[in-house]
C-alpha positions as CSV (number, residue, x, y, z in Angstrom):
1,M,-0.1,0.1,-0.1
2,M,2.8,2.4,0.9
3,Q,4.5,1.6,-2.3
4,L,1.6,2.6,-4.3
5,W,1.5,6.0,-2.4
6,Y,5.0,6.4,-3.1
7,D,4.7,5.8,-6.8
8,L,1.7,8.4,-6.9
9,C,3.9,10.9,-5.3
10,A,6.7,10.1,-7.8
11,L,4.2,10.7,-10.6
12,T,3.6,14.3,-9.5
13,G,7.2,15.4,-10.4
14,L,7.2,17.7,-7.3
15,E,10.7,18.3,-5.6
16,L,9.7,18.0,-2.2
17,L,7.9,14.6,-2.9
18,Q,11.0,12.9,-4.2
19,W,12.1,11.9,-0.4
20,N,10.0,9.3,1.2
21,F,10.0,11.1,4.6
22,M,8.1,13.8,2.9
23,R,5.8,11.4,1.2
24,N,5.2,9.8,4.7
25,A,4.8,13.3,6.3
26,L,2.2,14.1,3.5
27,L,0.2,11.1,4.1
28,A,0.0,11.7,7.8
29,V,-1.2,15.2,7.3
30,L,-3.9,13.9,5.0
31,I,-5.0,11.7,7.7
32,M,-4.5,13.7,10.8
33,T,-5.9,17.1,9.7
34,P,-9.4,15.7,9.1
35,L,-9.2,14.1,12.6
36,F,-8.2,17.5,14.1
37,G,-11.1,19.2,12.0
38,L,-13.7,17.0,13.3
39,I,-12.8,16.9,16.9
40,S,-12.2,20.6,16.9
41,T,-15.8,21.4,16.2
42,M,-16.9,19.5,19.4
43,I,-14.1,20.8,21.5
44,V,-15.1,24.5,20.7
45,T,-18.7,23.9,21.0
46,G,-18.4,22.0,24.2
47,K,-16.0,24.7,25.5
48,M,-13.3,22.2,26.2
49,S,-10.3,23.9,24.6
50,F,-8.3,23.9,28.0
51,F,-9.3,20.3,28.6
52,S,-7.6,19.3,25.4
53,D,-4.5,21.2,26.5
54,A,-4.5,19.5,29.6
55,L,-4.6,16.1,28.0
56,G,-1.5,17.0,26.2
57,H,0.1,17.6,29.5
58,S,-1.1,14.1,30.8
59,A,0.3,12.5,27.5
60,F,3.8,14.1,28.3
61,T,3.5,12.7,31.9
62,G,2.7,9.2,30.4
63,I,5.6,9.5,28.0
64,A,7.9,10.5,30.9
65,I,6.7,7.6,32.9
66,G,7.4,5.2,30.0
67,C,10.8,6.5,29.5
68,I,11.8,6.1,33.1
69,C,10.5,2.5,33.1
70,G,12.8,1.7,30.2
71,I,9.7,1.1,27.8
72,S,10.8,1.2,24.3
73,A,7.5,2.6,22.9
74,P,6.6,5.0,25.6
75,L,3.9,6.6,23.3
76,W,1.6,3.5,24.5
77,V,2.1,4.2,28.0
78,A,1.2,7.8,27.2
79,V,-2.1,6.6,25.5
80,L,-3.2,4.5,28.5
81,F,-2.2,7.4,31.1
82,S,-4.1,10.1,29.1
83,I,-7.2,7.8,28.7
84,F,-7.0,7.1,32.6
85,F,-6.5,11.0,33.1
86,A,-9.6,11.6,30.9
87,L,-11.7,9.1,32.8
88,L,-10.8,10.5,36.0
89,F,-11.6,14.0,35.0
90,S,-15.1,12.9,33.7
91,F,-15.6,10.9,37.0
92,V,-14.5,14.0,39.3
93,R,-16.4,16.4,37.1
94,S,-19.7,14.7,37.4
95,R,-19.4,14.4,41.4
96,S,-17.9,17.9,42.0
97,S,-19.5,21.4,42.5
98,H,-16.5,23.2,40.9
99,T,-16.7,24.8,37.5
100,A,-15.1,22.8,34.4
101,D,-12.4,25.5,34.0
102,T,-11.4,25.1,37.8
103,L,-11.1,21.4,37.5
104,I,-9.2,21.5,34.2
105,G,-6.7,24.0,35.9
106,V,-6.3,21.5,38.8
107,F,-5.7,18.4,36.6
108,S,-3.6,20.2,34.1
109,S,-1.2,21.9,36.4
110,T,-0.8,18.5,38.3
111,A,-0.1,16.8,35.2
112,V,2.6,19.0,34.0
113,A,4.3,19.3,37.4
114,L,4.1,15.3,37.7
115,G,5.6,15.0,34.1
116,I,8.4,17.5,34.7
117,F,9.1,15.8,38.3
118,I,9.5,12.4,36.8
119,A,11.5,13.5,33.8
120,T,14.2,15.2,35.9
121,L,13.9,12.5,38.8
122,G,17.6,11.7,39.9
123,G,18.9,14.6,37.9
124,G,17.8,13.4,34.5
125,S,18.2,15.4,31.5
126,F,15.1,17.1,30.0
127,T,16.6,17.3,26.5
128,K,15.4,14.0,25.2
129,Y,11.8,15.3,25.8
130,N,12.2,18.3,23.5
131,T,11.0,16.5,20.5
132,Y,7.6,16.0,22.3
133,L,7.5,19.7,22.9
134,I,8.3,20.7,19.5
135,G,7.2,17.8,17.4
136,D,8.6,16.3,14.1
137,I,6.0,15.3,11.6
138,L,8.9,14.4,9.1
139,S,9.9,11.4,11.5
140,V,6.6,9.7,11.1
141,T,6.8,6.0,10.1
142,P,4.5,3.9,7.8
143,G,3.5,1.8,10.8
144,E,2.4,5.1,12.6
145,I,0.6,6.1,9.5
146,G,-1.4,2.9,9.5
147,M,-2.3,3.4,13.2
148,L,-3.5,7.1,12.3
149,F,-5.7,5.6,9.5
150,L,-7.3,3.2,11.9
151,V,-7.9,5.9,14.5
152,L,-9.3,8.1,11.8
153,L,-11.9,5.4,10.6
154,A,-12.8,4.9,14.3
155,V,-13.5,8.5,14.8
156,V,-15.5,8.8,11.6
157,A,-17.5,5.9,12.6
158,F,-18.1,7.3,16.0
159,W,-19.0,10.7,14.5
160,I,-21.6,9.2,12.1
161,V,-23.5,7.3,14.9
162,F,-23.2,10.0,17.7
163,S,-22.5,13.4,16.2
164,N,-26.2,14.7,16.9
165,K,-26.1,13.4,20.5
166,M,-22.6,14.9,21.1
167,T,-23.9,18.3,19.8
168,L,-27.0,18.4,21.8
169,T,-25.0,17.3,24.8
170,A,-22.5,20.1,24.4
171,V,-25.0,22.8,23.7
172,H,-27.7,21.7,26.3
173,P,-27.0,18.7,28.4
174,Q,-30.3,19.2,30.2
175,L,-32.3,18.8,27.0
176,A,-30.2,15.9,26.1
177,S,-30.8,14.0,29.3
178,S,-34.5,14.8,29.1
179,R,-34.7,13.2,25.6
180,G,-32.9,10.0,26.8
181,V,-29.3,10.8,26.0
182,S,-26.8,9.4,28.4
183,T,-24.8,12.6,28.5
184,A,-22.3,11.1,31.0
185,T,-21.5,8.3,28.6
186,I,-21.3,10.7,25.6
187,Q,-18.9,12.9,27.5
188,T,-16.8,10.0,28.8
189,V,-16.4,8.6,25.2
190,F,-15.6,11.8,23.7
191,T,-12.9,12.7,26.1
192,T,-11.2,9.4,25.5
193,V,-11.3,9.9,22.0
194,I,-9.6,13.3,22.4
195,A,-7.0,11.5,24.7
196,V,-6.0,9.1,22.1
197,V,-5.9,11.5,19.1
198,V,-4.0,14.1,21.3
199,T,-1.4,11.5,22.5
200,L,-0.8,10.0,19.0
201,A,-0.3,13.5,17.7
202,I,1.9,14.8,20.3
203,S,5.3,13.4,18.8
204,W,4.6,14.9,15.4
205,V,2.8,18.1,16.2
206,G,4.2,19.0,19.5
207,L,2.9,19.9,22.9
208,L,3.5,23.6,22.8
209,I,1.1,24.2,19.8
210,L,-1.0,21.0,19.7
211,N,-4.0,22.7,21.4
212,S,-4.1,25.5,18.9
213,L,-4.6,23.0,16.1
214,L,-7.6,21.5,18.1
215,V,-9.1,24.9,18.4
216,L,-8.5,27.0,15.4
217,P,-10.0,25.0,12.7
218,A,-13.6,25.1,14.4
219,A,-12.9,28.8,15.4
220,A,-12.3,29.9,12.0
221,S,-15.3,27.8,10.7
222,R,-17.5,29.3,13.3
223,N,-16.9,32.9,11.8
224,I,-18.5,32.0,8.6
225,A,-20.6,28.7,8.9
226,R,-24.3,29.2,8.7
227,N,-25.4,25.8,9.7
228,L,-24.3,22.6,11.6
229,K,-23.1,20.9,8.3
230,Q,-21.1,24.0,7.2
231,Y,-19.6,24.2,10.6
232,H,-18.1,20.7,10.3
233,G,-17.2,21.0,6.7
234,F,-15.3,24.2,6.9
235,S,-13.5,22.9,10.0
236,V,-12.2,20.0,8.3
237,L,-11.5,22.0,5.1
238,F,-9.5,24.5,6.9
239,A,-7.6,21.9,8.8
240,V,-6.7,20.1,5.6
241,I,-5.6,23.3,3.7
242,A,-3.5,24.3,6.6
243,G,-1.9,21.2,7.0
244,L,-0.8,20.9,3.5
245,S,0.2,24.6,3.2
246,G,2.1,24.3,6.4
247,L,3.9,21.2,5.3
248,V,5.0,23.1,1.9
249,I,6.2,26.1,3.9
250,S,8.2,24.2,6.5
251,Y,9.9,22.4,3.6
252,Y,10.9,25.5,1.7
253,V,11.8,27.7,4.7
254,G,13.0,25.0,7.0
255,S,10.7,25.7,9.8
256,S,8.7,23.6,12.1
257,A,5.9,21.8,10.3
258,G,3.6,22.1,13.4
259,A,4.2,25.8,13.9
260,S,3.7,26.5,10.3
261,I,0.3,24.6,10.1
262,C,-0.7,26.6,13.1
263,L,0.2,30.0,11.6
264,V,-1.7,29.1,8.4
265,L,-4.8,28.4,10.6
266,A,-4.3,31.8,12.7
267,A,-4.3,33.4,9.2
268,L,-7.6,31.5,8.2
269,F,-9.1,32.6,11.4
270,V,-8.2,36.2,10.9
271,L,-9.5,36.1,7.2
272,T,-12.7,34.4,8.2
273,F,-13.1,36.9,11.0
274,C,-12.9,39.8,8.5
275,F,-15.4,38.3,6.2
276,R,-17.7,37.7,9.3
277,K,-17.3,41.6,10.1
278,A,-17.9,42.3,6.6
279,G,-21.1,40.5,6.5
280,T,-22.5,42.1,9.5
């Protein structure tokens, strides 16, 4: 399958696609950005932008635990720890009188402090974790691309079945409950989905800007969308456009791909905001 993709890239004759690592990165972007676009809509609608940031911190803590334990693939430890973090947050939130932003602050600060504590335990060097802070999509492997594709299929299937219930739960949880929607289950499953996607993307996008990529697509889409279908469609479209543009920019100017994608998304937000203002 990958060889077919390589052959298709070779047929384009483009300079940046003569290298296998760029072909891998392009395919990863084409798979990853629709994920960001879909999830972004529910993160923005449900006012969970800070929660996705907290999950990034928990993923870093999981990676640090995996490295300290000598596990060759610490990313899987990070996935498990992030899922545990998401489920624990959902449990505490359902039984606490504190507002969501307060609990997110508690969990986020605890997770990042724990991660730094474990990473520097015994005088350990923090340098080896820099790649998780900045990210490097050019290092993605064919095996990781396959894993991303399976996650994309799972998220799309989940979206088809539960998108209406998730939207209603995010906008008006009381109304959703009155119509027989198990809001606690929907929220728990969705936070788990976010945990998995955030953790898998952290080493390619970078912890420092990951949250921006989960918020900006839907924020830009919300400026111009007139209905729910446009809201989801524009969010995915903007994420894909930014992903492709950012990858090309990073190749020619030698910048971080994740940062370039984020800046393109920020430009799209400004552009759509101007169109929104012009239309009001």
